[in-house]
N, C-alpha and C positions, 0 to 999 in steps of 0.2 A: 413395301416390304421386299428385303433381299432374301430371295428363296435359296441363296447359297449353291446355285447350280453351276456356276462358273468353273469350267474344267472339269465337271463330273462326266462320266462316260456312260452313255446310255444305249441300250439295244432294244428297238421297238419293231416287232413284227406286224406285217400287214399294214405298212406305214406310208403308202403311197397315195391314199385318198381316205376321205371320211374322218372319222374321230381320231385315228392315230397319226393322220397326216397333220392335223391340227396340233396334236401333241408334239410332233417333231419339229414343227414351226415355233412353238413356244419354247422348246428346249434349246434350239439353236439360238433363238433371240436371247435367251438367258445366259449364253456363253457355253453351254454344254457341247461336248462331241458325241455324235449320234451316228448309230449304224442302223439302216433301213433295209426293208426286203419287201418283195411281193412275188408272185409267180411269174409275172411277165417281166422279161428283160427290158422291154420298151418302157414300160411304166416306171421301173426303177431308175432307167437312165434319164427320163424326163424329170422325174423328182430330184435326182441328184444335181441336175443342171440348174434347176430352179433354186434349190436350197443353197448351193454353193454361191450363187449369185447374191443371195440376200442374207446369208448367215453369218452371226459372229462366231458360232462354234464350227468344228470340223465335222463334215458329213461323208460317211462312207456306206457302201452297201452293193449288193448284187441280187439277182434273182434266186429265190429259194422256194422249195414247196415244203411246208411244214408236216405234211403227211408222210414224207420219205425220211425216215428216222436217221439214216447215215448222212444223208445230205444236209439235213437240218441241223443236227449236231456239229457237223463239220463247218457249216456256215456260222454258227455261234462261236465256235473255237477261232475261226479266221477272223471274226469281227473283234473278239476279245484281243487277239493278237494286233490288229491294226489299231485298235483304240488305246492299247497299252494297258487293258484292264476293263472292268465292268462294275459300275456303281449302281445302275438302274436297270431293271428288266421290265418290259411291259409287253406282254404277248397280246397282240390284238387280232389275230385272225379267227374268223369265225365261219362255219359252214352255212349258217343262216337257218331259216325255218323251212317247214315243208312236212307233209305226213302222207305222201302219196305211195311210199314203199318202206319196207324194212331198212333198205339202203341208207335212208336218211338217219336212222339211229347209228348205223356204223359211221357214216360221215361226221355226225356230230361229235361222236365219241373220239374218233381219231383226230378231228380238227380242233374242236372247243376244249376237249379235256386232256387227251394224251399229249398233245403237242405243248400244252401248258406245262404238263408234269415233266416231260422231257427237257423242255426249256429250263425250268427251274432247277432240274438236277444237274444241268450242264452248267449253269451260271453260278450256283450256290458254291462250289469249291473255290471259284475265282474271288468271290465276294469275301469268303471267309480268310483268304490270304490277304485281302486288301483291308481287313478289319471291320467289314460291314457293308451294307448295301440296302436297296429297297426294291421290292417287287410289287407292282401293281397289276392286279388281274382284273380283266373286263367281264363281269357278269351282266345281269339284266334285271329289270324290274319283272320280267316274265318268270323269273326264278323265285320270286318272293311272294307272289300271289298268282291265282288262276288268270290266264290271259289266252284269249282267242281259242285255240284247240289243243288237245293233248298231245303236243309234238315233242320230238326229241330235243329240240332247241331248248325249250323250258327246262326240261329235266336235266341236261347237261350242264347247263348255265347254274342251276341249282347245286350240282355236285362241286362246282368250283368254290362255292361259298364255304362248304365243309372243308374241302382240301386247304384252302387259303388259310382259314382259322387255324387249323391244326398245324400247318407248315409254320405260321408266324410264331407259334409258341415252340415249336421244335427247334428252329434256328434263331430265336430271339437273343439267346445268350451269346451268339456269334456276331451280334450287332446287326442283324438282318431283319428289316421289317417287311411284312407281308400284309397287304390289304387289298380289298376289292372295291370296284365301283359298280353300281347297277344303274345304268341309264334307263330312262323310260323312252317312249318314242322319239327317235331322233330323225330329222329330215335333212338330207342333202342331195345334190345332183348325182345320180347313179347308184344311190343307196336303196335299202329295202323298202322305205316308206316312199321314196320317189316312185318305185316300181309299183307298190300297192296303189298309190295315187292315180296311176295310168290304168291299171288292170283291175282294181277292185275299189272303184270310186266311193261305193256305199260304205266299205269298211274304213276308208280313209276319212270321210267326212264325219262318220259316227264317233271316230276316235278324237278328232278335232274338237267336236261338240262336247264331247265327254270330258275334255281337258278343261281345268278350271281357269287356264289363261287363255283359251280358245285358240291355241296354236301348239305345234309340235316343237321339240327343242332342236337346237343347233349344235353342230359338232364342237364348236369352240367353248360351249357352255359346259360340255363334258370334259374337254380337254383341260381346261382351267383347273378343274378339281382333280384329275389325274396327275397333272404336273405338280400341284401342291402337295399331294399325297406322296408323291416319288422324291420330294426335295427334303433337304435337311430341316427345312422350316417346320415339317411335320414329323419331327424326330420322336415324338411321344405318342405317335399314333402307329398301332401294330394290331392286326387282327380284326380290323373294323371293315364293315361294308357300308359305304357311303351310297345312298340312294340319291340319284340326280334325275328328277323327273318333273320338277315344276309343280309338284303336289298332285300329280296324276294318280298314283296309287292310294287306295282306300285304307290300307293297313295302318295300324298304330304301332310305331317303333318304340317300345318302352326301352 
């Protein structure tokens, strides 16, 4: 299947490792031009070097902290300028879990919710001028059913589902599609579940045992779905939440 991504211009945040790095790999392999970021200049430089060596599409980027409003919005504007526009926006930064203090709630709101809203509000005027675009927001299965503990991560990821659905209806007439994906537990080196495996072995083993496949997911298994939803091949998909969990959640999705 031709996803129709060659020549498309994509902005992907938090994209030097994990799921969003796999997303970038796929986009450039399909011939898209991509802008990347992370907080670490070293991580961005390393990713740019690797991607430019292997990519069909063009790759640009620099370090950016999405919690800093002015810096973040300027980064997006600069990337739009460098790419010559934007057709795809995938905000992938997350503050992660935790319930040790109220600060977790502020972190999760600023990073998981507010940075997504600011990013969407910045790219949408450019997409309107271009005649359309696709926004794919990353939520979590922790948003659609109870999971582990009552932490900010779960609630803020749930907020994204409502925001994305309403935003998709609001900008649909402008040719802009907005969807979410909700991955289940995903394991990769340096990721949250890699840390849980080392520090909370019991929780890790219980989660693996509870999974119908007997394993956790891989970043590329989520990235494949994100790239499809963000592509012209998914032109009639708007306002959807795609659960990507290998059957882990117990909910029935009517």
